Backbone as a chain_set.jsonl record, in Angstrom:
{"seq": "MSSFIERMLGAAKLDVKTYEEVEADTSALGQAVGVVLIASLAAGIGTLTRAGLSGLVYGLIAALIGWFIWAFITYLVGTKLFPEPQTKSDMGELLRTIGFSSSPGIIRILGIIPALEALVFLVAGIWMLVAMVIAVRQALDYTSTWRAVGVCAIGWIVQVIVIGLMFAVFAGPQGAGQ", "coords": {"N": [[0.843, -1.184, -0.002], [0.5, 2.212, -0.778], [1.999, 5.237, 0.545], [0.496, 8.179, 2.01], [1.533, 10.54, 0.8], [2.678, 9.411, -1.505], [0.362, 8.512, -2.73], [-0.937, 10.941, -3.226], [0.874, 12.085, -5.029], [0.757, 10.157, -7.077], [-1.94, 10.434, -7.808], [-1.898, 13.053, -8.744], [-0.227, 12.674, -10.893], [-1.917, 11.449, -12.542], [-2.228, 8.715, -12.444], [-3.688, 5.717, -13.055], [-3.61, 3.367, -11.547], [-3.206, 4.316, -8.961], [-5.655, 5.581, -8.451], [-7.319, 3.351, -8.518], [-6.326, 1.97, -6.314], [-6.965, 3.71, -4.197], [-9.712, 3.745, -4.471], [-10.348, 1.124, -3.716], [-9.481, 1.023, -1.084], [-11.012, 1.181, 1.782], [-10.347, 2.487, 4.093], [-9.277, 4.895, 3.417], [-10.699, 7.275, 3.418], [-10.301, 9.356, 5.268], [-7.805, 10.237, 4.416], [-8.518, 11.223, 1.914], [-10.138, 13.38, 2.651], [-8.137, 14.879, 3.834], [-6.575, 15.499, 1.565], [-8.328, 17.165, 0.137], [-8.57, 19.265, 1.968], [-5.883, 20.155, 2.167], [-5.37, 20.945, -0.499], [-7.286, 22.924, -0.711], [-6.455, 24.695, 1.244], [-4.043, 25.458, 0.127], [-5.039, 26.822, -2.099], [-6.361, 28.864, -0.753], [-4.213, 30.188, 0.446], [-2.961, 30.967, -1.863], [-4.67, 32.938, -2.736], [-4.624, 34.775, -0.773], [-3.63, 37.447, -0.63], [-5.524, 38.777, -2.062], [-8.077, 37.851, -1.192], [-7.942, 37.657, 1.549], [-7.915, 36.598, 5.069], [-10.496, 35.767, 5.804], [-11.46, 34.89, 3.375], [-9.913, 32.626, 3.07], [-10.869, 30.947, 5.128], [-13.639, 30.715, 4.401], [-13.235, 29.559, 1.936], [-12.134, 27.031, 2.6], [-14.309, 25.823, 3.895], [-16.225, 25.904, 1.823], [-14.921, 24.278, -0.034], [-14.938, 21.721, 1.172], [-17.72, 21.279, 1.377], [-18.41, 21.514, -1.325], [-16.924, 19.371, -2.448], [-18.177, 17.135, -1.258], [-20.838, 17.435, -2.206], [-20.388, 17.35, -4.994], [-19.36, 14.76, -5.239], [-21.564, 13.278, -4.333], [-23.605, 13.961, -6.207], [-22.322, 13.068, -8.509], [-22.184, 10.367, -7.918], [-24.959, 9.695, -7.914], [-25.724, 10.4, -10.581], [-23.872, 8.94, -12.076], [-24.258, 6.248, -11.266], [-26.986, 5.769, -11.288], [-28.311, 7.141, -13.432], [-26.603, 7.025, -15.716], [-25.205, 4.469, -15.851], [-22.748, 1.996, -16.81], [-22.887, -1.426, -17.955], [-21.164, -2.86, -16.175], [-20.893, -1.191, -14.027], [-20.41, -0.674, -10.7], [-20.585, 0.788, -7.665], [-20.011, 2.778, -4.721], [-20.875, 5.442, -2.48], [-18.654, 6.033, -0.878], [-16.424, 5.191, -2.408], [-16.442, 7.081, -4.468], [-16.144, 9.456, -2.985], [-13.548, 9.05, -2.004], [-11.908, 8.733, -4.361], [-12.492, 11.084, -5.822], [-11.744, 12.951, -3.923], [-8.939, 12.562, -3.875], [-8.434, 13.41, -6.423], [-8.141, 16.08, -6.172], [-5.533, 16.596, -5.676], [-3.675, 17.878, -7.595], [-4.311, 20.496, -7.1], [-2.731, 21.614, -5.196], [-0.727, 23.151, -6.271], [-1.792, 25.626, -6.45], [-0.979, 27.256, -4.424], [1.037, 28.767, -5.368], [-0.197, 30.913, -6.409], [-0.009, 33.032, -4.75], [1.881, 34.682, -5.643], [1.364, 37.525, -7.239], [1.509, 38.011, -10.084], [1.279, 35.484, -11.109], [-1.091, 34.326, -10.299], [-3.633, 34.027, -11.813], [-2.855, 32.394, -13.999], [-1.803, 30.123, -12.657], [-4.071, 29.207, -11.269], [-5.741, 28.604, -13.419], [-4.303, 26.527, -14.74], [-4.171, 24.664, -12.638], [-6.914, 24.176, -12.258], [-7.711, 22.973, -14.699], [-6.051, 20.722, -14.669], [-6.943, 19.452, -12.318], [-9.547, 18.866, -13.109], [-9.159, 17.024, -15.21], [-7.965, 15.019, -13.678], [-10.153, 14.412, -12.069], [-11.941, 13.318, -13.919], [-10.607, 10.945, -14.547], [-10.646, 9.787, -11.984], [-13.407, 9.42, -11.609], [-14.02, 7.765, -13.786], [-12.598, 5.466, -13.021], [-13.711, 4.865, -10.46], [-16.353, 4.352, -11.098], [-16.109, 2.264, -12.762], [-16.086, 2.599, -15.544], [-15.774, 2.1, -19.069], [-15.722, 3.964, -20.923], [-14.262, 7.012, -21.393], [-15.461, 9.362, -22.191], [-18.03, 9.146, -21.196], [-17.489, 9.415, -18.474], [-16.564, 12.055, -18.545], [-18.936, 13.397, -19.208], [-20.55, 12.773, -16.963], [-19.051, 14.01, -14.955], [-19.275, 16.688, -15.801], [-22.043, 17.184, -15.541], [-22.3, 16.792, -12.776], [-20.655, 18.881, -11.88], [-22.005, 21.182, -12.769], [-24.431, 21.002, -11.317], [-23.369, 21.114, -8.712], [-22.247, 23.716, -8.667], [-24.568, 25.247, -8.88], [-25.926, 24.499, -6.515], [-24.084, 25.304, -4.495], [-23.962, 28.035, -5.112], [-26.602, 28.79, -4.529], [-26.588, 28.209, -1.797], [-24.706, 30.113, -0.834], [-26.079, 32.409, -1.554], [-28.341, 32.239, 0.081], [-27.166, 32.23, 2.66], [-25.708, 34.588, 2.582], [-27.669, 36.405, 2.422], [-29.878, 39.31, 2.498], [-28.143, 41.419, 3.102], [-26.069, 41.964, 1.316], [-27.439, 42.835, -0.861], [-28.407, 45.564, -1.476], [-26.114, 47.065, -1.762]], "CA": [[0.0, -0.001, -0.009], [1.26, 3.451, -0.917], [1.82, 6.231, 1.602], [-0.369, 9.31, 1.699], [2.234, 11.402, -0.152], [2.785, 8.659, -2.765], [-0.961, 8.52, -3.337], [-1.183, 12.282, -3.75], [1.706, 12.241, -6.22], [0.187, 9.288, -8.112], [-3.187, 11.044, -8.286], [-1.506, 14.233, -9.543], [0.386, 12.174, -12.137], [-3.041, 10.84, -13.273], [-1.948, 7.295, -12.459], [-4.903, 4.935, -12.904], [-3.415, 2.406, -10.444], [-3.409, 5.049, -7.7], [-7.09, 5.751, -8.258], [-7.859, 2.023, -8.2], [-5.92, 1.661, -4.957], [-7.761, 4.559, -3.301], [-11.098, 3.262, -4.596], [-10.485, -0.128, -3.001], [-9.078, 1.157, 0.317], [-12.104, 1.808, 2.526], [-9.809, 3.288, 5.192], [-8.629, 6.087, 2.847], [-11.566, 8.454, 3.409], [-9.62, 10.426, 6.006], [-6.76, 10.762, 3.532], [-9.183, 12.006, 0.881], [-10.489, 14.646, 3.304], [-6.868, 15.592, 3.973], [-6.171, 16.05, 0.256], [-9.23, 18.274, -0.151], [-8.206, 20.359, 2.862], [-4.547, 20.671, 1.793], [-5.518, 21.658, -1.77], [-8.062, 24.139, -0.455], [-5.56, 25.591, 2.003], [-3.111, 26.003, -0.873], [-5.785, 27.823, -2.876], [-6.584, 29.999, 0.121], [-2.95, 30.928, 0.548], [-2.728, 31.545, -3.185], [-5.533, 34.124, -2.909], [-4.59, 35.511, 0.486], [-3.433, 38.891, -0.823], [-6.753, 39.316, -2.643], [-9.282, 37.455, -0.458], [-7.73, 37.795, 2.992], [-8.076, 35.445, 5.941], [-11.882, 35.278, 5.745], [-11.553, 34.126, 2.131], [-9.3, 31.323, 3.322], [-11.819, 30.154, 5.929], [-14.808, 30.394, 3.578], [-12.766, 28.651, 0.907], [-12.027, 25.675, 3.169], [-15.674, 25.32, 4.106], [-16.844, 25.687, 0.502], [-14.264, 23.133, -0.674], [-15.473, 20.489, 1.755], [-19.121, 21.132, 0.962], [-18.426, 21.256, -2.767], [-16.421, 18.01, -2.675], [-19.212, 16.178, -0.882], [-21.951, 17.59, -3.136], [-19.983, 16.856, -6.313], [-19.28, 13.291, -5.156], [-22.932, 12.742, -4.223], [-24.282, 14.114, -7.505], [-21.635, 12.163, -9.435], [-22.645, 9.018, -7.569], [-26.323, 9.509, -8.408], [-25.755, 10.466, -12.05], [-23.044, 7.88, -12.631], [-24.736, 4.891, -10.975], [-28.435, 5.639, -11.496], [-28.742, 7.637, -14.736], [-25.722, 6.658, -16.834], [-24.249, 3.402, -15.543], [-22.424, 0.988, -17.802], [-23.305, -2.704, -17.372], [-20.277, -3.295, -15.112], [-20.773, -0.158, -12.994], [-20.763, -0.963, -9.314], [-19.84, 1.743, -6.879], [-20.714, 3.346, -3.59], [-20.531, 6.84, -2.211], [-17.298, 6.072, -0.333], [-15.451, 5.095, -3.507], [-16.4, 8.376, -5.145], [-15.541, 10.444, -2.082], [-12.105, 8.806, -1.937], [-11.223, 9.013, -5.623], [-12.649, 12.507, -6.148], [-10.907, 13.66, -2.975], [-7.553, 12.504, -4.342], [-8.298, 14.163, -7.685], [-7.807, 17.458, -5.797], [-4.079, 16.691, -5.462], [-2.983, 18.911, -8.38], [-4.667, 21.816, -6.589], [-1.709, 22.136, -4.281], [0.092, 24.166, -6.945], [-2.461, 26.926, -6.331], [-0.26, 28.056, -3.451], [1.876, 29.68, -6.137], [-0.994, 32.083, -6.731], [0.347, 34.144, -3.851], [2.684, 35.57, -6.501], [0.29, 38.176, -7.985], [1.612, 37.884, -11.537], [1.034, 34.098, -11.498], [-2.345, 33.789, -9.755], [-4.601, 33.597, -12.822], [-2.294, 31.267, -14.751], [-1.72, 28.954, -11.766], [-5.409, 28.711, -10.994], [-6.239, 27.998, -14.654], [-3.61, 25.247, -14.929], [-4.619, 23.751, -11.568], [-8.3, 23.806, -12.514], [-7.753, 22.0, -15.8], [-5.39, 19.494, -14.198], [-7.849, 18.794, -11.39], [-10.68, 18.343, -13.869], [-8.692, 15.797, -15.864], [-7.827, 14.03, -12.608], [-11.476, 13.97, -11.635], [-12.487, 12.418, -14.955], [-9.969, 9.645, -14.331], [-11.164, 9.28, -10.73], [-14.784, 8.967, -11.816], [-13.97, 6.592, -14.68], [-12.159, 4.297, -12.269], [-14.639, 4.539, -9.389], [-17.602, 3.845, -11.676], [-15.735, 1.152, -13.641], [-16.46, 2.921, -16.92], [-14.815, 1.865, -20.147], [-15.779, 5.169, -21.733], [-13.813, 8.262, -20.769], [-16.445, 10.388, -22.524], [-19.138, 9.02, -20.239], [-16.982, 10.024, -17.254], [-16.546, 13.503, -18.775], [-20.324, 13.85, -19.111], [-20.991, 12.678, -15.563], [-18.358, 15.085, -14.224], [-19.858, 17.973, -16.204], [-23.357, 17.306, -14.907], [-22.033, 16.967, -11.335], [-20.08, 20.223, -11.644], [-23.077, 22.171, -12.957], [-25.346, 20.918, -10.16], [-22.614, 21.581, -7.549], [-22.145, 25.17, -8.742], [-25.889, 25.779, -8.593], [-26.22, 24.294, -5.09], [-23.217, 26.184, -3.697], [-24.432, 29.392, -5.368], [-27.829, 28.974, -3.75], [-26.223, 28.255, -0.38], [-24.097, 31.404, -0.55], [-27.118, 33.429, -1.669], [-29.165, 32.152, 1.271], [-26.413, 32.622, 3.85], [-25.298, 36.006, 2.451], [-28.895, 37.137, 2.719], [-30.128, 40.592, 1.867], [-27.188, 42.465, 3.427], [-25.264, 42.326, 0.145], [-28.315, 43.177, -1.977], [-28.519, 46.974, -1.867], [-24.835, 47.762, -1.645]], "C": [[0.889, 1.249, -0.005], [1.014, 4.358, 0.279], [0.897, 7.338, 1.104], [0.275, 10.19, 0.639], [2.35, 10.699, -1.515], [1.434, 8.639, -3.489], [-1.269, 9.886, -3.928], [-0.374, 12.507, -5.038], [1.147, 11.396, -7.372], [-1.094, 9.875, -8.694], [-2.88, 12.255, -9.169], [-0.89, 13.831, -10.875], [-0.663, 11.478, -13.005], [-2.86, 9.333, -13.43], [-3.198, 6.482, -12.115], [-4.781, 3.96, -11.73], [-3.625, 3.077, -9.089], [-4.896, 5.207, -7.433], [-7.77, 4.431, -7.933], [-7.546, 1.639, -6.766], [-6.779, 2.425, -3.949], [-9.22, 4.107, -3.317], [-11.301, 2.024, -3.714], [-10.209, -0.017, -1.497], [-10.154, 1.913, 1.113], [-11.604, 2.653, 3.712], [-9.211, 4.611, 4.712], [-9.516, 7.328, 2.835], [-10.94, 9.618, 4.146], [-8.507, 11.055, 5.182], [-7.384, 11.644, 2.458], [-9.622, 13.367, 1.44], [-9.24, 15.497, 3.44], [-6.405, 16.221, 2.677], [-7.023, 17.276, -0.072], [-8.846, 19.481, 0.703], [-6.864, 20.979, 2.482], [-4.655, 21.48, 0.501], [-6.288, 22.957, -1.576], [-7.251, 25.157, 0.325], [-4.566, 26.24, 1.046], [-3.786, 27.079, -1.71], [-6.03, 29.084, -2.024], [-5.331, 30.861, 0.301], [-2.642, 31.624, -0.777], [-3.561, 32.79, -3.451], [-5.517, 35.03, -1.696], [-4.462, 37.01, 0.294], [-4.697, 39.551, -1.364], [-7.966, 39.063, -1.749], [-9.144, 37.588, 1.046], [-7.995, 36.516, 3.756], [-9.502, 34.893, 5.893], [-12.105, 34.483, 4.466], [-10.978, 32.731, 2.287], [-10.248, 30.424, 4.084], [-13.037, 29.749, 5.11], [-14.433, 29.399, 2.465], [-12.65, 27.208, 1.384], [-13.401, 25.042, 3.365], [-16.34, 24.999, 2.784], [-16.222, 24.481, -0.198], [-14.808, 21.82, -0.142], [-16.914, 20.246, 1.333], [-19.205, 20.777, -0.517], [-17.966, 19.856, -3.125], [-17.506, 16.988, -2.389], [-20.37, 16.237, -1.856], [-21.589, 17.01, -4.493], [-19.899, 15.321, -6.298], [-20.677, 12.669, -5.116], [-23.664, 12.807, -5.55], [-23.651, 13.158, -8.519], [-22.049, 10.726, -9.177], [-24.041, 8.76, -8.161], [-26.362, 9.444, -9.939], [-25.024, 9.267, -12.641], [-23.553, 6.475, -12.398], [-26.213, 4.689, -11.272], [-28.87, 6.049, -12.892], [-27.927, 7.091, -15.893], [-24.741, 5.541, -16.49], [-23.922, 2.591, -16.808], [-22.788, -0.357, -17.168], [-22.453, -3.155, -16.184], [-20.16, -2.29, -13.969], [-21.303, -0.675, -11.667], [-19.932, -0.038, -8.462], [-20.671, 2.124, -5.672], [-20.21, 4.748, -3.333], [-19.087, 6.964, -1.701], [-16.238, 6.033, -1.422], [-15.314, 6.43, -4.209], [-15.818, 9.466, -4.256], [-14.02, 10.292, -2.036], [-11.413, 9.198, -3.233], [-11.327, 10.488, -6.005], [-11.809, 13.351, -5.184], [-9.452, 13.689, -3.438], [-7.371, 13.256, -5.659], [-8.043, 15.651, -7.434], [-6.31, 17.66, -5.644], [-3.376, 17.748, -6.296], [-3.265, 20.329, -7.866], [-3.66, 22.418, -5.648], [-0.857, 23.203, -4.962], [-0.532, 25.551, -6.849], [-1.805, 27.833, -5.279], [0.625, 29.088, -4.145], [1.115, 30.941, -6.581], [-0.722, 33.27, -5.836], [1.256, 35.139, -4.568], [1.688, 36.239, -7.456], [0.345, 37.974, -9.506], [1.263, 36.466, -12.011], [-0.366, 33.595, -11.145], [-3.297, 33.257, -10.826], [-4.105, 32.372, -13.587], [-2.253, 29.997, -13.905], [-3.083, 28.36, -11.52], [-6.039, 28.066, -12.247], [-5.607, 26.61, -14.866], [-4.083, 24.235, -13.892], [-6.056, 23.275, -11.829], [-8.435, 22.778, -13.607], [-7.169, 20.661, -15.37], [-6.286, 18.722, -13.239], [-9.065, 18.208, -12.084], [-10.321, 17.053, -14.586], [-8.545, 14.686, -14.823], [-9.187, 13.521, -12.144], [-12.119, 13.043, -12.654], [-11.914, 11.018, -14.769], [-10.511, 9.002, -13.044], [-12.555, 8.701, -10.898], [-14.822, 7.738, -12.734], [-13.573, 5.35, -13.901], [-13.164, 3.895, -11.205], [-15.936, 3.918, -9.916], [-17.37, 2.691, -12.651], [-16.197, 1.371, -15.079], [-15.357, 2.483, -17.886], [-14.732, 3.085, -21.037], [-15.339, 6.403, -20.93], [-14.829, 9.367, -21.019], [-17.64, 10.336, -21.585], [-18.722, 9.659, -18.902], [-16.939, 11.548, -17.382], [-17.966, 14.062, -18.606], [-20.841, 13.84, -17.687], [-20.329, 13.767, -14.724], [-18.958, 16.453, -14.546], [-21.209, 18.187, -15.529], [-23.178, 17.55, -13.407], [-21.518, 18.354, -11.031], [-21.171, 21.288, -11.742], [-24.012, 22.186, -11.744], [-24.652, 21.448, -8.91], [-22.54, 23.11, -7.532], [-23.484, 25.804, -8.396], [-26.201, 25.664, -7.091], [-25.377, 25.221, -4.223], [-23.619, 27.649, -3.902], [-25.681, 29.711, -4.575], [-27.523, 29.069, -2.252], [-25.617, 29.608, 0.007], [-25.146, 32.518, -0.629], [-28.011, 33.426, -0.411], [-28.435, 32.654, 2.506], [-25.936, 34.078, 3.788], [-26.487, 36.903, 2.754], [-28.975, 38.487, 2.059], [-29.076, 41.657, 2.153], [-26.32, 42.857, 2.264], [-26.094, 42.88, -0.998], [-28.304, 44.654, -2.333], [-27.198, 47.724, -1.89], [-24.081, 47.794, -2.941]], "O": [[1.899, 1.308, 0.695], [-0.02, 4.274, 0.941], [0.569, 7.409, -0.08], [-0.385, 10.552, -0.335], [2.145, 11.323, -2.556], [1.378, 8.737, -4.715], [-1.812, 9.972, -5.03], [-0.888, 13.054, -6.013], [1.072, 11.865, -8.508], [-1.317, 9.829, -9.904], [-3.514, 12.46, -10.205], [-1.012, 14.551, -11.866], [-0.341, 10.973, -14.08], [-3.287, 8.748, -14.426], [-3.702, 6.563, -10.995], [-5.749, 3.752, -10.997], [-4.166, 2.462, -8.171], [-5.351, 4.991, -6.309], [-8.714, 4.405, -7.143], [-8.382, 1.057, -6.075], [-7.26, 1.854, -2.971], [-9.88, 4.095, -2.278], [-12.325, 1.904, -3.042], [-10.652, -0.865, -0.722], [-10.187, 3.144, 1.106], [-12.364, 3.446, 4.269], [-8.689, 5.375, 5.524], [-9.111, 8.351, 2.284], [-11.037, 10.758, 3.693], [-8.29, 12.266, 5.243], [-6.84, 12.698, 2.127], [-9.487, 14.387, 0.764], [-9.277, 16.702, 3.191], [-5.9, 17.344, 2.673], [-6.5, 18.302, -0.508], [-8.805, 20.604, 0.2], [-6.728, 22.202, 2.477], [-4.099, 22.574, 0.407], [-5.977, 23.97, -2.203], [-7.359, 26.358, 0.081], [-4.284, 27.434, 1.149], [-3.191, 28.117, -1.999], [-5.922, 30.21, -2.511], [-5.393, 32.09, 0.305], [-2.124, 32.741, -0.795], [-3.201, 33.609, -4.297], [-6.318, 35.961, -1.606], [-5.126, 37.775, 0.993], [-4.919, 40.743, -1.152], [-8.795, 39.955, -1.565], [-10.152, 37.628, 1.75], [-8.267, 35.472, 3.163], [-9.694, 33.678, 5.935], [-12.855, 33.507, 4.467], [-11.489, 31.769, 1.713], [-10.417, 29.258, 3.727], [-13.432, 28.582, 5.115], [-15.218, 28.52, 2.109], [-13.018, 26.277, 0.669], [-13.617, 23.874, 3.04], [-16.953, 23.942, 2.634], [-16.924, 23.739, -0.885], [-15.106, 20.908, -0.914], [-17.28, 19.128, 0.972], [-19.949, 19.883, -0.921], [-18.544, 19.216, -4.004], [-17.733, 16.077, -3.185], [-20.85, 15.193, -2.297], [-22.374, 16.269, -5.084], [-20.326, 14.668, -7.25], [-20.94, 11.665, -5.778], [-24.276, 11.827, -5.975], [-24.357, 12.515, -9.295], [-22.244, 9.954, -10.116], [-24.272, 7.745, -8.818], [-26.964, 8.536, -10.513], [-25.499, 8.652, -13.595], [-23.321, 5.589, -13.221], [-26.651, 3.559, -11.485], [-29.713, 5.381, -13.49], [-28.481, 6.734, -16.933], [-23.556, 5.653, -16.805], [-24.722, 2.517, -17.742], [-22.98, -0.422, -15.953], [-22.982, -3.78, -15.264], [-19.397, -2.519, -13.03], [-22.466, -1.056, -11.533], [-18.703, -0.07, -8.525], [-21.866, 1.837, -5.6], [-19.216, 5.177, -3.92], [-18.383, 7.907, -2.062], [-15.255, 6.771, -1.357], [-14.205, 6.868, -4.512], [-15.069, 10.317, -4.737], [-13.292, 11.285, -2.03], [-10.422, 9.928, -3.202], [-10.349, 11.077, -6.465], [-11.228, 14.358, -5.59], [-8.808, 14.737, -3.393], [-6.263, 13.691, -5.973], [-7.762, 16.4, -8.37], [-5.859, 18.796, -5.495], [-2.537, 18.47, -5.757], [-2.519, 21.258, -8.177], [-3.728, 23.607, -5.335], [-0.317, 24.077, -4.284], [0.131, 26.548, -7.136], [-2.054, 29.038, -5.254], [0.925, 30.144, -3.587], [1.712, 31.903, -7.064], [-1.151, 34.387, -6.124], [1.385, 36.291, -4.152], [1.211, 35.594, -8.39], [-0.696, 37.784, -10.137], [0.98, 36.268, -13.192], [-0.786, 32.549, -11.639], [-3.725, 32.107, -10.729], [-4.859, 31.421, -13.796], [-2.623, 28.921, -14.375], [-3.246, 27.14, -11.557], [-6.784, 27.093, -12.134], [-6.313, 25.64, -15.141], [-4.362, 23.083, -14.225], [-6.366, 22.099, -11.639], [-9.188, 21.814, -13.469], [-7.723, 19.603, -15.668], [-6.388, 17.498, -13.323], [-9.559, 17.155, -11.681], [-11.095, 16.095, -14.572], [-8.951, 13.549, -15.06], [-9.349, 12.334, -11.861], [-12.78, 12.076, -12.276], [-12.642, 10.027, -14.826], [-10.802, 7.806, -13.024], [-12.85, 7.619, -10.391], [-15.567, 6.79, -12.483], [-14.156, 4.285, -14.102], [-13.449, 2.708, -11.05], [-16.539, 3.067, -9.261], [-18.305, 2.202, -13.284], [-16.644, 0.438, -15.746], [-14.172, 2.499, -17.554], [-13.79, 3.233, -21.815], [-15.959, 6.776, -19.935], [-15.041, 10.219, -20.156], [-18.196, 11.373, -21.223], [-19.516, 10.361, -18.276], [-17.248, 12.255, -16.423], [-18.164, 15.078, -17.94], [-21.496, 14.787, -17.25], [-20.979, 14.378, -13.876], [-19.127, 17.282, -13.652], [-21.477, 19.268, -15.004], [-23.834, 18.421, -12.836], [-21.904, 18.949, -10.025], [-21.251, 22.185, -10.902], [-24.341, 23.248, -11.215], [-25.273, 22.16, -8.121], [-22.749, 23.727, -6.487], [-23.523, 26.807, -7.683], [-26.681, 26.617, -6.476], [-25.902, 25.858, -3.309], [-23.613, 28.423, -2.944], [-25.797, 30.798, -4.009], [-28.104, 29.882, -1.533], [-25.966, 30.18, 1.04], [-25.097, 33.468, 0.153], [-28.385, 34.485, 0.092], [-28.994, 33.405, 3.305], [-25.778, 34.724, 4.823], [-26.337, 38.01, 3.271], [-28.204, 38.776, 1.144], [-29.096, 42.71, 1.515], [-25.86, 43.998, 2.215], [-25.543, 43.346, -1.996], [-28.187, 44.945, -3.523], [-27.201, 48.947, -2.031], [-22.983, 48.347, -3.004]]}, "num_chains": 1, "name": "protein.A"}
């Protein structure tokens, strides 16, 4: 079994075997949470000069909520709406693999350099999306990468809507007239 760091590196390298290992290891949920938190902390540090400390805290909370929502929606869409004949998965498998697909997000810490922030976040976002497609393909036992892309896209859209609604509800009317 690989160490936590080896798993993060393997996930960032888009190594299918790493995603299979994490999928099968039911004890790796804590590690997946750790990856999401580390990647989110890196993003928070990367935006610290612009978003401040409160942005870091809200970012950590949003990352955890977003990860769970995206995994849940991906589970529903991938296993109920668009399964392949061999698809067998559970929520834990998706939480673990999708959590590790956040590994490339650690480079967002470089966003603290103002001239690099936009580029770093763009590269990290694309890299994390590719990692997530691989994570979903492996967790759902898909043979089609395009099916995994579609499931990820649907999950992302629903997650953005849910998080947007949550922020709108919690922000309330105080931001409305200003």
